[in-house]
C-alpha positions in Angstrom: -0.4 -13.3 -8.4 -3.9 -14.3 -7.0 -5.9 -12.6 -9.0 -8.2 -15.0 -11.4 -11.3 -14.3 -13.9 -13.4 -14.1 -10.6 -11.0 -13.0 -8.4 -9.6 -9.4 -8.4 -7.4 -9.4 -5.4 -4.0 -9.4 -5.0 -4.0 -12.4 -2.4 -5.6 -15.7 -2.3 -9.3 -16.2 -1.7 -10.1 -17.7 1.6 -12.7 -20.4 2.0 -13.6 -19.7 5.6 -15.2 -16.4 4.5 -18.1 -14.9 2.3 -17.5 -11.5 0.2 -19.9 -9.1 -0.7 -19.6 -5.7 -2.8 -21.4 -2.9 -0.8 -22.0 0.6 -1.3 -22.5 3.8 1.0 -21.9 7.7 1.3 -19.8 9.7 3.3 -21.3 13.1 4.8 -20.1 15.1 1.2 -22.5 12.8 -0.8 -19.4 10.8 -2.1 -20.9 6.9 -2.6 -18.0 5.0 -1.1 -17.4 1.3 -2.5 -16.1 -1.8 -0.3 -15.8 -5.6 0.0 -17.7 -7.0 3.1 -15.8 -10.0 4.4 -18.4 -12.0 6.7 -17.1 -15.3 8.5 -19.0 -18.4 7.3 -19.4 -19.4 10.4 -20.5 -16.6 12.5 -20.5 -16.7 16.1 -23.4 -14.6 17.3 -26.4 -12.9 16.0 -24.7 -9.4 16.3 -21.0 -9.4 15.7 -18.0 -6.6 16.3 -17.4 -5.2 12.9 -13.9 -3.5 11.6 -13.5 -0.7 8.9 -10.4 -1.1 7.3 -8.5 1.5 4.6 -4.9 1.9 3.1 -2.1 2.2 2.2 -2.1 5.5 0.6 -2.5 5.3 -3.3 -3.8 1.9 -2.7 -7.2 0.2 -3.5 -9.0 -2.4 -1.2 -7.9 -5.5 -3.6 -4.5 -4.7 -1.9 -3.4 -4.8 1.4 -6.6 -3.7 3.3 -8.6 -6.5 2.0 -5.8 -8.9 3.1 -6.4 -7.5 6.4 -9.9 -7.7 6.3 -10.1 -11.3 5.0 -7.7 -12.6 8.0 -9.4 -10.9 10.5 -12.9 -12.2 9.2 -11.5 -15.5 9.5 -10.9 -14.7 13.2 -14.5 -13.9 13.7 -14.8 -10.4 12.8 -17.3 -8.8 10.2 -15.0 -6.4 8.2 -15.1 -3.9 5.6 -12.2 -3.0 3.4 -13.0 0.2 1.2 -11.7 2.6 -1.3 -11.4 6.0 0.1 -13.1 8.9 -2.0 -11.9 9.7 -5.1 -9.9 6.7 -6.0 -10.5 2.8 -6.9 -13.9 1.9 -7.2 -15.2 5.0 -5.2 -16.8 8.0 -6.2 -15.9 11.4 -6.1 -14.3 14.1 -8.8 -11.8 15.0 -9.6 -9.8 11.3 -9.4 -6.9 10.6 -7.6 -7.1 13.6 -5.2 -6.7 13.5 -1.4 -8.4 15.5 1.3 -6.9 15.2 5.1 -10.9 15.8 5.9 -12.8 13.8 3.2 -10.5 10.9 4.1 -10.8 11.1 7.6 -14.9 11.0 7.3 -14.3 8.3 5.0 -13.9 6.0 7.8 -16.8 7.5 9.8 -18.8 6.9 7.0 -17.7 3.2 7.1 -18.9 3.3 10.7 -22.2 4.7 9.7 -22.7 1.7 7.3 -21.9 -0.6 9.8 -23.6 0.5 12.7 -26.8 0.0 11.0 -26.3 -3.5 9.6 -28.3 -6.1 11.5 -25.5 -8.7 12.2 -23.3 -5.8 13.7 -23.2 -4.4 17.3 -22.9 -0.8 16.8 -21.3 -0.7 20.0 -18.5 -3.0 18.9 -17.2 -1.2 15.8 -13.2 -0.8 15.5 -11.0 0.8 12.5 -7.8 0.1 11.3 -5.6 1.9 9.2 -2.4 1.0 7.1 0.1 3.5 6.0 -1.3 7.1 5.3 -4.7 5.7 6.1 -3.2 5.0 9.8 -2.9 8.8 10.4 -6.1 9.2 9.1 -7.6 6.4 11.3 -6.2 8.0 14.2 -7.7 11.4 13.3 -11.1 9.8 13.2 -10.7 8.1 16.0 -10.0 11.7 17.8 -13.3 12.6 16.1 -15.8 9.7 16.5 -16.4 8.6 19.8 -18.6 5.5 18.1 -15.1 4.1 17.2 -14.1 1.5 20.3 -10.7 0.5 19.0 -8.3 1.9 16.3 -4.8 -0.1 15.1 -2.8 2.0 12.9 -0.1 -0.6 11.0 2.9 1.3 9.7 1.4 4.6 9.6 2.4 7.4 7.8 1.1 10.9 9.0 0.8 12.5 5.6 0.4 16.0 7.0 3.6 15.8 8.4 5.4 14.5 5.2 3.6 16.6 3.0 4.8 19.8 5.2 8.1 18.7 6.6 9.4 16.1 3.9 10.9 12.9 5.1 12.3 13.0 8.7 11.4 16.8 8.8 14.0 17.8 6.3 12.0 20.7 4.9 12.0 24.3 6.7 9.9 27.4 6.4 11.6 28.8 3.3 11.4 25.2 1.8 7.8 25.0 2.7 7.0 28.4 1.1 8.9 27.6 -2.1 7.0 24.6 -2.4 3.7 26.2 -1.6 4.6 28.7 -4.4 5.0 25.8 -7.2 1.9 24.2 -5.8 -0.5 27.3 -6.2 1.1 28.2 -9.5 0.2 24.9 -10.9 -3.5 25.4 -9.5 -3.7 28.4 -11.6 -2.3 26.4 -14.8 -4.7 23.5 -13.9 -7.5 26.0 -13.6 -6.7 27.5 -17.2 -6.3 23.8 -19.2 -9.5 22.5 -17.4 -7.3 19.1 -16.3 -4.7 18.4 -13.3 -1.2 17.9 -13.7 0.1 14.2 -12.2 2.5 14.1 -9.5 5.6 11.7 -9.7 4.8 8.5 -9.0 7.0 5.2 -8.7 9.4 4.7 -11.7 8.4 2.1 -14.4 11.7 0.4 -13.9 14.3 0.7 -11.1 18.0 1.9 -11.4 19.1 0.9 -8.3 20.1 4.3 -7.2 16.8 4.7 -5.3 16.2 5.1 -1.9 15.8 1.4 -0.4 12.2 2.5 0.8 11.5 3.5 -3.1 12.8 0.0 -4.1 10.5 -1.5 -1.4 7.3 0.0 -2.4 8.4 -0.9 -6.2 8.5 -4.5 -5.0 5.1 -4.7 -3.7 3.3 -2.3 -6.2 5.0 -2.8 -9.4 5.2 -6.4 -9.3 2.9 -9.5 -9.6 3.2 -9.2 -5.6 0.7 -6.7 -5.2 0.5 -5.0 -8.7 -3.4 -4.0 -9.4 -4.7 -1.6 -12.1 -6.7 0.2 -10.2 -4.2 1.3 -7.6 -2.9 4.9 -8.0 0.8 3.6 -6.8 0.8 0.6 -9.4 -0.8 2.3 -12.4 -1.5 6.1 -11.9 -0.5 9.0 -10.3 -1.9 11.6 -7.6 -3.0 15.2 -8.5 0.0 17.4 -8.0 -2.3 19.9 -6.0 -3.4 17.0 -3.7 -0.1 18.0 -1.2 -1.8 21.6 -0.7 -4.5 20.2 2.0 -2.2 18.1 3.4 0.4 20.8 4.3 -1.8 23.1 5.9 -4.1 20.6 8.2 -1.9 18.6 10.8 -4.1 15.5 11.3 -3.0 14.4 14.4 -3.6 17.9 16.2 -6.2 16.4 18.7 -4.7 12.6 18.9 -4.2 12.9 22.6 -7.7 13.5 23.4 -8.3 9.8 21.9 -10.2 8.0 24.7 -10.7 4.5 23.4 -8.1 1.8 22.8 -5.3 2.6 20.4 -2.8 -0.2 19.1 0.2 1.6 16.9 2.1 -1.1 15.1 5.5 -0.6 13.0 8.7 -2.2 11.5 11.7 -2.3 13.3 13.6 -1.5 10.1 10.9 1.0 8.6 12.1 4.2 7.4 8.8 5.9 8.4 9.1 4.1 12.0 9.3 8.0 13.9 5.8 8.4 12.6 4.3 5.9 14.6 6.8 6.3 17.7 6.0 10.1 17.6 2.4 9.9 17.1 2.1 7.0 20.2 4.1 9.8 22.6 1.0 11.9 21.9 -1.8 9.4 23.1 -2.7 9.3 26.7 -4.0 6.6 28.9 -3.3 2.8 29.8 -5.5 1.4 26.7 -2.4 2.6 24.5 0.4 0.4 22.9 3.0 0.6 20.5 4.2 -2.4 18.8 7.6 -2.8 16.7 7.7 -5.8 14.8 11.5 -7.1 14.8 13.5 -7.1 11.2 10.4 -5.6 9.3 10.1 -3.1 6.7 7.4 -0.5 5.8 6.0 -3.1 3.1 6.5 -6.3 4.9 3.4 -5.1 7.0 1.5 -4.8 3.9 1.3 -8.4 2.9 3.9 -10.6 4.6 2.0 -12.9 6.7 4.7 -14.1 8.9 5.3 -10.4 10.0 2.1 -9.0 10.4 1.0 -9.7 13.8 -2.3 -10.8 13.2 -2.7 -12.7 16.5 -1.9 -9.5 18.6 -4.3 -7.5 16.3 -7.0 -10.4 16.8 -6.5 -10.1 20.3 -6.6 -6.4 20.5 -10.0 -6.1 19.0 -11.2 -9.0 20.8 -10.4 -7.3 24.2 -11.4 -3.8 23.2 -14.6 -4.3 21.2 -16.6 -7.0 23.9 
C-alpha cells in the first residue's frame, strides 16, 4: 500500500507534481474538497486543466487521484475531488447519490478551475471514471465550458438502477423495487436514520460473479482500500436508488458538441454502457477505445492497461 503517515493515497507519490488541498462550493451550497495536482515544471502561465471524479463510491485518494497525478505529470493542472455527500466533501445525509447534484459537482469543479490565475478557462476538460463517467457525459451535455470529456470504464448509474444489469429488469420488477424503496423511505423518516444498502462482502466465498470478485480485489485489499471510500468501508443509503431510477442522465448526450473519448475494457462486464453511450454521440470528434484484455477495474489502477498516452494526447489536442 502506498499510504504513509504523510501520504493517504492508494498509489505512490510522484516527485514531479505539487499537491494541495482545495475547497469549493457547488450551486447547492455544498462544499466540495479536492486534491489539486500541479506540475512542478509548468510550461506556461495559464495551463489546461482537467477535473476528475469517480468511481461511484470511491474517493479522490483512489483511482481519480491516480489519474490526476499521472495527467499532471504530463503537463495538465488536475483536480481530483470527492463528490457531494462522500469522502471529505460536505453534504448531509452522508453516502447518498443524486443524478442532478453529482452532475453539478463536475460543473462546480469547472467553476473553481475557471477562476484560477494559472488556468486558461477556455482549456478545461473533465474525466469521469465508472459511474462518474456517466455523470461526466451528462455534465458535458449541459456545461458548454467543458471543452473535452473522457469517460473511463463508465457506468450509466441511472440505467443500471432502473433496469438492472444487462437490462434484466422489466417494468413489473421495477415497480416492485420502487414499492420496496418507498416503504423504506417511510421507515427512515419514522426512525430518523437511513437504512444501508448491501455493499461488497467482507469475505469472498468464491461463488460471487467475477465482477464482484474484481471489485473486492480493488476496494477490500491493500491494492485500493481507503477508509473513507464507501466501497471499501461503508454502504450507500438504500433509498439513493430512487432518484437514479427515475432520471436518465444520458437523455441529451447526443447534443454534446465538444470532444468525447470513451474508454472501456474488452473483458469488462460493463462494456455495454460505453458502447451504447457512444452510439448516441454525434460528430467526428467522438471516439470509443476498447482496451484489449482489460476488465472493469483494470482501468482503475492498472498502469499497463490505462491508455494514458491516448488520454493525454486527446486532451492536448482538444484543449488547445
